[in-house]
MARBA-906750 format. One line per field, with one value per atom (N, C-alpha, C): x, y, z. Coordinates in steps of 0.2 Angstrom, whole numbers. Layout:
BEGIN
X: X,...
Y: Y,...
Z: Z,...
//
This chain:
BEGIN
X: 572,568,561,558,552,544,540,537,533,531,531,523,523,518,512,506,498,494,494,487,484,476,471,467,464,462,454,453,445,446,441,441,436,435,425,426,421,421,412,415,408,405,397,394,388,387,381,380,374,372,378,379,385,391,393,398,404,410,414,417,419,423,431,435,440,446,451,456,462,466,476,478,481,483,489,490,496,503,509,515,518,517,522,522,515,515,516,517,525,519,514,511,508,510,505,506,509,511,508,505,501,497,495,491,484,481,472,469,465,464,457,452,446,450,444,448,446,451,452,456,457,465,464,469,470,465,463,460,464,461,464,460,467,464,460,458,453,447,445,440,435,430,425,423,422,418,410,409,401,397,392,385,384,381,376,370,366,358,358,353,350,352,346,345,351,353,360,366,365,372,372,368,368,369,375,377,384,387,394,397,404,407,407,407,404,411,418,422,428,425,426,422,414,411,414,415,418,425,430,435,434,430,427,423,420,416,422,424,431,436,437,443,438,433,426,428,425,428,433,440,445,446,446,448,443,438,433,427,428,424,415,415,409,406,401,397,395,397,393,387,388,381,375,377,374,370,374,370,368,368,363,356,358,353,346,350,345,343,346,341,344,351,356,359,358,362,360,360,355,357,364,366,372,375,380,381,388,389,396,398,405,407,411,411,417,422,425,434,437,444,450,454,460,468,470,477,482,486,493,497,500,505,512,511,520,525,525,531,531,527,523,530,532,536,530,527,519,514,511,505,498,494,487,482,478,472,465,462,459,451,448,440,435,435,431,425,421,413,412,406,403,398,398,392,390,382,379,374,376,374,366,361,355,359,361,362,373,372,382,383,386,390,398,398,405,410,414,418,423,428,431,439,441,448,451,455,461,465,470,474,480,483,488,488,480,481,479,475,475,475,479,480,473,467,462,458,451,447,440,437,432,430,422,417,418,418,417,414,411,407,413,412,414,419,416,418,424,423,430,434,434,438,444,440,441,445,443,447,452,453,462,467,461,466,471,465,469,472,472,477,482,485,487,489,484,483,480,480,479,483,488,492,486,488,484,486,484,488,481,485,479,474,471,465,460,463,459,456,461,460,455,457,453,445,444,437,434,440,436,433,437,435,430,429,422,417,417,412,408,413,412,408,410,406,401,400,394,392,389,387,382,381,377,382,389,393,393,393,392,398,404,407,416,420,427,427,433,434,440,444,447,455,459,464,472,477,481,479,474,470,476,479,481,490,493,498,502,507,511,517,519,526,532,530,534,537,534,534,535,531,530,535,535,538,531,531,525,525,520,521,514,514,511,511,504,505,499,504,501,500,502,499,498,494,492,497,500,505,513,513,520,519,522,523,529,528,533,534,540,542,544,541,546,551,556,562,567,568,573,582,585,590,598,603,609,609,606,606,608,609,611,604,605,602,601,596,589,585,588,583,584,578,578,576,574,574,575,576,575,571,568,560,565,560,561,555,555,551,550,543,539,537,540,536,536,529,528,524,522,516,512,508,503,506,511,515,522,523,529,533,540,544,542,543,540,549,551,557,558,561,560,569,569,572,576,581,586,584,584,582,586,586,592,591,589,587,593,591,598,598,597,599,596,597,593,587,586,578,573,575,574,573,578,579,572,570,566,560,559,551,552,556,556,554,559,557,550,547,541,535,539,532,536,543,544,540,539,536,531,526,518,518,523,522,527,531,535,541,545,551,554,556,559,566,568,574,574,581,584,586,586,590,591,595,600,599,598,600,605,610,616,621,626,631,632,628,630,626,630,625,620,616,611,604,606,603,605,609,612,614,612,614,610,612,608,605,605,604,606,613,615,613,611,607,601,598,589,589,594,596,597,600,602,597,595,590,582,579,576,577,584,587,585,585,583,591,592,597,597,601,605,607,602,603,606,608,612,617,617,627,633,636,640,647,644,649,647,639,638,642,642,645,651,656,664,663,659,660,658,654,651,658,661,666,672,670,679,678,672,672,668,665,663,664,670,671,670,674,671,666,666,663,653,654,647,641,646,641,644,648,647,641,638,635,629,629,623,624,616,617,615,622,621,620,614,612,616,616,620,616,615,609,612,607,610,605,607,605,597,590,586,583,586,586,577,576,568,570,565,569,562,556,549,544,538,531,527,524,520,513,508,502,501,505,505,512,511,521,527,531,539,541,545,549,554,556,565,568,575,580,585,586,589,595,599,606,606,606,606,614,619,624,624,630,630,630,626,625,630,628,633,634,640,640,637,636,632,624,622,614,610,605,600,594,588,581,578,574,567,560,558,554,548,541,536,538,537,537,534,528,522,525,530,532,526,523,516,522,527,532,539,544,550,552,558,561,567,567,573,579,579,584,587,591,594,595,592,593,590,584,583,582,581,580,573,567,563,564,570,571,579,580,588,591,597,602,606,605,609,616,621,627,631,635,639,647,648,655,659,666,670,670,675,674,669,664,657,653,656,649,652,649,651,646,645,642,639,642,642,638,640,633,627,627,622,616,621,616,613,617,613,609,610,604,596,596,592,587,593,589,587,590,585,579,580,573,569,568,563,562,566,564,560,561,557,551,548,544,538,540,535,531,524,520,521,525,525,534,538,543,544,546,549,554,555,565,565,570,572,570,571,570,564,557,551,546,541,537,536,531,532,530,531,527,525,519,518,521,522,527,533,536,544,544,540,542,547,549,555,561,561,567,569,566,568,570,566,567,575,576,583,587,587,591,594,585,587,592,591,593,603,604,609,613,609,614,613,607,611,616,618,623,630,629,634,638,633,635,636,633,634,641,644,653,655,655,657,659,656,656,661,660,665,672,674,680,682,678,680,683,680,680,687,688,697,696,690,689,690,693,696,691,691,686,683,687,682,679,683,677,671,672,663,660,662,659,655,658,657,649,650,646,640,642,637,633,635,632,630,629,629,622,620,617,616,619,620,620,617,619,626,631,637,639,635,637,637,635,634,638,643,648,654,656,660,656,652,647,646,647,643,651,656,663,662,661,663,659,650,647,651,655,659,662,667,674,669,664,662,661,657,654,661,665,670,673,674,678,674,668,662,663,665,668,672,676,684,683,679,678,674,668,666,670,675,679,676,675,674,677,682,688,692,701,705,707
Y: 367,371,370,370,368,373,369,372,381,385,392,393,397,396,397,394,395,402,406,412,411,410,411,417,415,420,420,424,425,429,425,429,429,434,436,434,429,428,432,438,443,442,441,439,445,444,451,447,443,440,435,435,432,435,440,445,443,444,443,447,449,455,453,456,454,460,462,465,463,470,468,469,465,467,471,477,481,476,481,474,477,480,480,475,474,468,463,463,455,448,447,441,443,437,440,446,452,459,457,461,461,457,453,444,448,445,447,442,444,440,441,438,438,444,449,451,448,452,446,448,444,447,442,443,438,438,434,437,437,442,445,443,442,442,445,451,456,452,448,447,440,445,440,435,431,426,427,431,433,431,428,427,433,433,437,434,441,440,438,438,437,433,429,423,423,427,425,423,424,423,415,413,406,401,397,392,394,401,403,406,405,408,414,415,426,428,422,427,427,423,422,427,428,435,442,443,447,451,446,446,449,444,446,452,454,462,466,465,471,472,467,465,471,468,471,480,480,488,493,489,491,491,486,485,489,489,491,498,498,503,501,493,491,489,492,490,482,476,469,471,473,473,478,484,487,485,481,477,472,468,464,465,471,473,477,478,481,477,470,465,463,467,467,461,458,451,445,441,436,430,429,423,426,419,420,414,410,406,403,399,396,391,393,387,382,384,379,382,379,382,378,382,378,380,379,378,379,384,385,379,373,367,369,365,365,368,369,370,378,381,388,393,398,402,406,408,412,406,404,399,403,400,402,397,395,393,399,398,403,401,403,402,405,402,406,408,414,415,419,414,417,419,427,434,435,433,436,441,446,453,455,456,457,464,471,476,476,478,478,484,486,490,494,499,500,505,496,498,503,504,508,505,503,498,504,501,505,505,512,510,507,509,503,498,493,484,484,489,487,491,490,497,497,491,493,486,488,482,482,476,478,469,473,467,465,458,455,448,446,440,436,429,426,422,418,416,422,427,431,433,432,431,424,421,413,413,419,416,421,426,431,424,422,420,412,410,405,409,413,418,420,419,420,428,431,437,441,437,435,433,436,433,431,426,423,416,415,410,404,399,393,393,394,394,398,405,409,409,406,401,395,393,387,388,392,395,398,402,405,399,395,391,386,385,381,384,391,395,397,395,395,391,385,379,378,379,380,387,388,397,395,390,389,384,387,383,383,377,377,374,372,368,370,373,372,366,367,360,358,352,351,355,356,359,355,355,351,342,342,334,329,324,318,321,325,328,323,320,317,319,322,326,320,314,310,306,307,307,313,317,322,328,331,339,344,348,352,357,358,365,370,373,378,383,385,389,396,401,406,410,412,411,404,405,399,399,392,390,390,394,392,390,384,381,381,383,383,377,374,368,368,367,369,364,364,359,361,357,356,357,361,361,363,364,364,372,375,383,387,392,394,397,397,399,407,408,406,400,401,397,389,386,380,374,381,378,382,380,381,381,386,387,383,376,375,377,380,382,378,376,373,377,379,383,381,381,380,374,368,363,366,363,366,366,362,364,367,369,373,369,368,365,367,360,360,361,366,369,370,365,364,368,373,380,377,377,376,370,364,360,356,357,357,354,346,343,343,342,343,333,332,322,318,314,308,306,307,307,313,320,324,325,321,318,315,310,306,308,312,316,321,322,329,324,319,315,314,311,311,314,321,328,327,328,326,322,316,309,314,316,320,325,329,337,335,331,329,335,334,339,338,344,343,347,351,355,357,356,357,364,368,376,378,381,384,391,396,402,405,400,401,395,396,392,387,392,390,385,380,373,373,377,377,378,378,380,375,368,365,357,359,352,345,341,335,335,344,344,339,339,336,328,325,318,317,324,323,322,327,329,321,317,311,305,307,304,303,310,311,312,310,313,318,323,330,336,341,345,350,352,355,362,366,374,377,384,389,394,398,403,400,404,400,402,407,408,403,403,397,391,388,384,381,390,388,387,392,392,384,381,373,370,370,365,365,371,373,370,373,369,362,359,354,349,350,347,344,344,342,338,332,326,328,334,336,336,337,337,333,325,321,318,316,311,318,324,328,333,337,340,347,351,358,362,367,373,378,382,390,394,399,404,409,415,422,429,435,441,439,441,441,433,426,422,419,418,412,406,407,399,393,397,394,397,395,398,400,404,404,409,404,407,410,407,407,415,418,423,420,424,420,420,415,419,420,425,428,429,431,428,436,440,444,442,448,447,451,446,450,449,451,449,454,452,455,450,447,441,436,434,430,434,430,433,432,425,423,422,426,421,426,423,425,425,429,428,428,422,423,426,430,433,433,435,433,440,439,445,450,451,453,458,455,457,455,450,449,444,442,440,441,440,439,435,432,423,427,431,436,433,424,423,422,426,427,435,440,446,448,445,447,440,442,432,435,432,432,430,425,423,425,430,430,435,436,442,440,442,442,445,438,438,439,447,448,446,441,439,439,440,439,431,428,432,431,430,429,435,439,442,451,457,462,465,469,476,480,484,487,484,480,476,474,470,470,474,482,487,490,488,490,484,479,474,474,476,479,483,490,497,494,487,488,483,479,475,481,484,488,493,494,498,496,489,485,484,487,484,478,473,466,466,463,463,457,452,450,447,449,446,440,434,428,426,427,423,419,414,409,405,410,409,411,409,414,413,419,417,421,423,426,433,439,443,448,454,458,465,466,471,471,475,477,481,479,487,483,475,470,472,474,474,481,487,493,493,487,491,486,483,478,484,488,493,499,499,503,504,495,493,493,491,490,499,505,510,513,510,512,508,502,499,503,504,506,513,517,522,522,516,515,514,507,506,514,517,521,528,527,533,530,524,520,521,518,518,525,532,537,540,537,537,532,530,525,519,515,510,505,499,493,489,484,478,473,474,470,475,481,484,487,489,489,484,477,471,472,473,470,476,484,488,487,486,487,479,475,468,466,471,468,466,459,454,451,447,443,438,432,424,423,421,419,417,412,406,411,419,420,428,427,432,431,428,427,430,430,430,439,441,450,451,450,452,454,448,448,454,454,460,467,468,473,474,469,467,471,468,472,478,481,487,493,489,493,494,490,487,491,493,496,505,507,512,515,510,514,512,507,511,515,516,524,528,529,533,538,535,539,537,531,531,531,531,531,522
Z: 554,555,556,563,563,558,558,555,557,553,556,560,566,568,563,565,563,564,561,563,561,564,563,558,554,548,547,542,541,533,529,521,519,516,513,507,505,497,496,494,493,487,486,479,479,473,469,464,464,458,457,449,447,448,451,452,458,459,465,465,472,471,475,473,474,475,481,482,479,476,476,479,484,491,489,494,491,493,486,486,492,496,500,506,505,510,511,518,518,517,518,516,510,504,496,494,494,492,484,483,475,472,476,473,474,469,470,474,480,484,487,493,495,499,502,508,515,519,524,530,534,539,544,550,557,559,563,571,576,579,586,592,597,603,605,605,606,603,598,597,599,603,609,604,609,607,611,612,617,612,612,610,606,599,595,594,593,590,584,581,573,571,566,564,558,556,552,556,562,563,568,568,571,566,572,570,569,568,567,574,574,580,578,586,585,584,589,587,581,575,569,567,568,566,567,573,576,570,570,567,559,555,548,548,554,553,554,557,558,552,551,545,537,539,531,532,539,541,539,540,541,534,529,523,518,518,514,516,522,526,523,526,526,532,537,539,538,541,539,543,552,556,553,550,546,540,538,531,532,537,538,543,547,550,546,538,534,529,530,527,519,520,513,510,519,517,516,511,509,512,511,515,518,524,526,527,525,526,526,531,531,527,522,518,519,524,527,529,530,533,529,526,524,527,530,533,530,529,525,524,521,521,525,528,532,529,520,519,519,518,517,524,523,528,532,530,532,534,537,538,543,540,541,541,546,546,544,538,537,533,539,538,534,527,520,522,522,523,518,513,507,511,507,510,503,501,496,497,495,496,491,493,488,487,489,483,485,477,478,480,486,487,485,482,481,488,487,492,493,497,497,500,497,499,502,508,514,509,506,502,503,512,515,513,514,511,505,502,495,489,484,478,474,474,470,472,471,472,465,463,458,458,458,457,447,447,440,441,436,433,436,442,443,435,431,424,422,423,420,426,430,436,433,433,431,426,419,413,414,418,417,422,426,429,423,419,418,409,406,404,407,412,416,418,421,421,429,431,439,442,447,452,459,461,465,468,477,479,479,479,477,479,487,488,485,483,480,474,467,461,461,467,468,467,473,476,470,466,461,455,454,451,453,458,460,459,461,463,454,451,441,439,443,441,444,451,454,461,456,459,468,467,476,479,477,483,489,493,500,502,501,504,499,503,497,496,489,487,490,490,494,492,497,494,495,488,489,490,489,490,485,490,488,490,491,493,498,499,503,506,509,511,511,511,512,507,501,494,489,490,484,487,481,481,481,485,484,479,475,472,470,468,467,460,458,452,453,455,455,449,443,436,434,430,426,421,421,418,418,424,426,434,433,440,445,452,453,460,461,464,471,477,482,484,482,482,484,492,497,495,495,494,497,496,499,498,500,498,506,505,511,517,523,528,527,528,532,529,522,515,516,516,514,505,502,497,490,487,479,477,472,470,461,460,452,449,442,438,432,431,425,423,415,411,404,400,392,393,390,388,384,381,377,368,367,362,360,367,368,373,374,377,383,387,393,396,400,404,408,411,420,422,425,428,435,433,441,445,444,447,452,458,463,469,471,478,480,487,493,491,491,491,486,488,483,485,492,494,490,490,489,480,477,469,467,471,470,470,474,473,470,468,461,456,453,448,448,451,453,451,451,448,441,440,433,428,431,427,425,432,430,425,426,422,415,414,407,407,404,403,395,394,386,386,390,393,399,402,411,407,413,410,417,416,424,422,426,426,429,433,435,436,440,441,448,454,458,461,466,467,470,472,476,469,463,457,451,452,448,451,457,460,457,455,450,443,443,435,432,429,423,425,430,431,428,430,427,421,419,410,406,410,408,408,414,415,411,407,404,396,396,389,385,389,387,388,384,384,389,389,395,393,397,392,398,398,400,395,400,397,395,391,392,396,401,406,410,413,418,415,409,409,408,407,411,419,421,428,432,430,431,431,422,419,426,428,432,441,442,450,450,443,446,442,437,432,428,421,414,414,418,420,418,422,422,416,409,406,400,403,400,396,390,388,388,389,388,380,378,373,376,376,379,376,378,372,376,374,374,376,378,379,381,379,381,381,381,380,373,375,368,367,369,366,369,364,367,369,375,380,377,378,377,375,374,375,381,384,390,389,387,386,380,375,367,365,370,370,371,368,370,376,379,387,383,385,383,389,387,392,392,399,400,403,401,404,412,418,422,428,426,430,437,441,445,452,455,457,457,448,446,438,435,430,424,424,418,419,424,427,420,419,414,417,417,418,414,416,409,411,405,407,399,403,398,393,387,381,383,385,390,394,399,404,409,409,414,420,419,425,422,427,427,431,431,434,435,443,445,446,449,452,458,458,465,465,461,462,467,469,476,479,486,490,495,493,497,503,505,512,512,516,517,512,512,510,504,497,490,491,490,491,484,485,479,483,478,479,474,473,468,469,460,455,450,451,448,451,457,459,458,455,456,456,463,464,460,455,449,446,444,438,443,448,452,453,455,455,447,442,436,434,434,435,436,444,449,445,443,438,432,428,421,422,427,429,432,435,438,434,428,423,417,417,413,416,422,426,425,427,425,430,429,432,439,438,443,443,450,450,453,452,456,456,463,464,467,467,467,474,481,485,489,488,494,487,490,484,478,475,469,472,470,472,466,468,462,461,457,455,457,454,458,464,468,475,480,479,483,481,472,471,470,470,472,480,483,492,492,486,487,485,478,478,483,486,492,498,500,506,502,496,496,496,492,492,500,505,511,514,510,516,513,507,504,507,509,514,520,522,530,529,525,524,522,518,515,521,525,530,535,537,542,540,532,529,529,529,528,535,542,547,549,543,545,550,549,552,547,553,551,545,541,538,544,548,553,561,558,562,559,553,550,549,548,549,555,561,568,569,566,565,562,553,549,551,553,552,557,564,571,570,574,576,569,564,560,562,560,561,559,565,563,557,556,550,544,543,539,538,542,543,539,535,531,523,522,517,517,523,523,524,523,523,515,513,503,502,503,503,505,509,512,506,504,500,493,490,483,483,492,490,489,492,492,485,481,477,470,473,467,469,476,477,474,473,470,462,457,452,450,457,453,455,458,458,465,468,475,480,481,485,481,483,480,479
//
């Protein structure tokens, strides 16, 4: 698949004294929903490049400044031109630009503008863009990130750290310095102490990666979750990262191949145990053969067990069957985050296929995690997400799909006819999986007593 298109964007690093302003993006936004971020957005075709007057704007791209002013007006009801004219802007500096790496599903070329304000405005975030916003000392924002209580994309956390070290910052620090896509697996750390390695895997399209999670350290067991590289070359890249980070346990959330391919070899190579549920072990032994576990120390885990520690607190396991009977979801005990695995797909659609899939249990698992309300949910395919909005959306989507299937069944349509109508326009490669979902919905409707 070719890299995603790159969109030009601008963002405002708003400072007043030693305070920095951040917004918390609305959880329903398609890009970085629920993240703390600097206000800003895309450059529009209508943003003119006609010259601007005023000493403050000399040397800057008029097109970018007009985009910046428009975004600040739309998001915060802040008039940059008016503030500059009244002398409220002490400094306007282009810190540089960062382009989202090629591995990301959404890509932006973003220019960061440092705006030092002489007066501290009381911004009013636009409700559709942000759920909240606030001024805090730069070192307090950095402390919150370091404590794992601030969900932020790398450019945001790196900029906060750079400002804390140098309040007079005039240039962005290097982003992803030293990363070589030919030999390295990319990784991000949206929450301090929880690293996500984007590993190419043999997964279902349109996804191309399965997230590999690294949790622990600082005296706690270093756990590698769901290592599943697509082949020997990707395995070699992943092992270079493991050499860098260290590992004490390989853990599998469930048995599907795109979550455990090469996991046995990795556990043998680093001489560490392999952890999983009893159901997952049985299914792997049946599908991959008992040799998968030869020479390995196998540790069985279940509901409520402690996996490791993160930020000094326990990481406990939730049983979340439905997509896979033996699936376990690691969650910080404070509910700061939950790795929901394949309960949702950041890219693509979850398949509920027998014998391991059960639509009734899948609904129950979604409702359980929604009820626990973790601050951040992290799927196995796609970005970490702030809040449970996308779990709720997945549940509503399944309920609507079930209603569509039931309506057509009651109208006397065959399975083939239901497939053609309900999944019209789907990638033909996914039609067999869509058929499995129909059968799983029908089985649930029978269990619920809705149909005979």
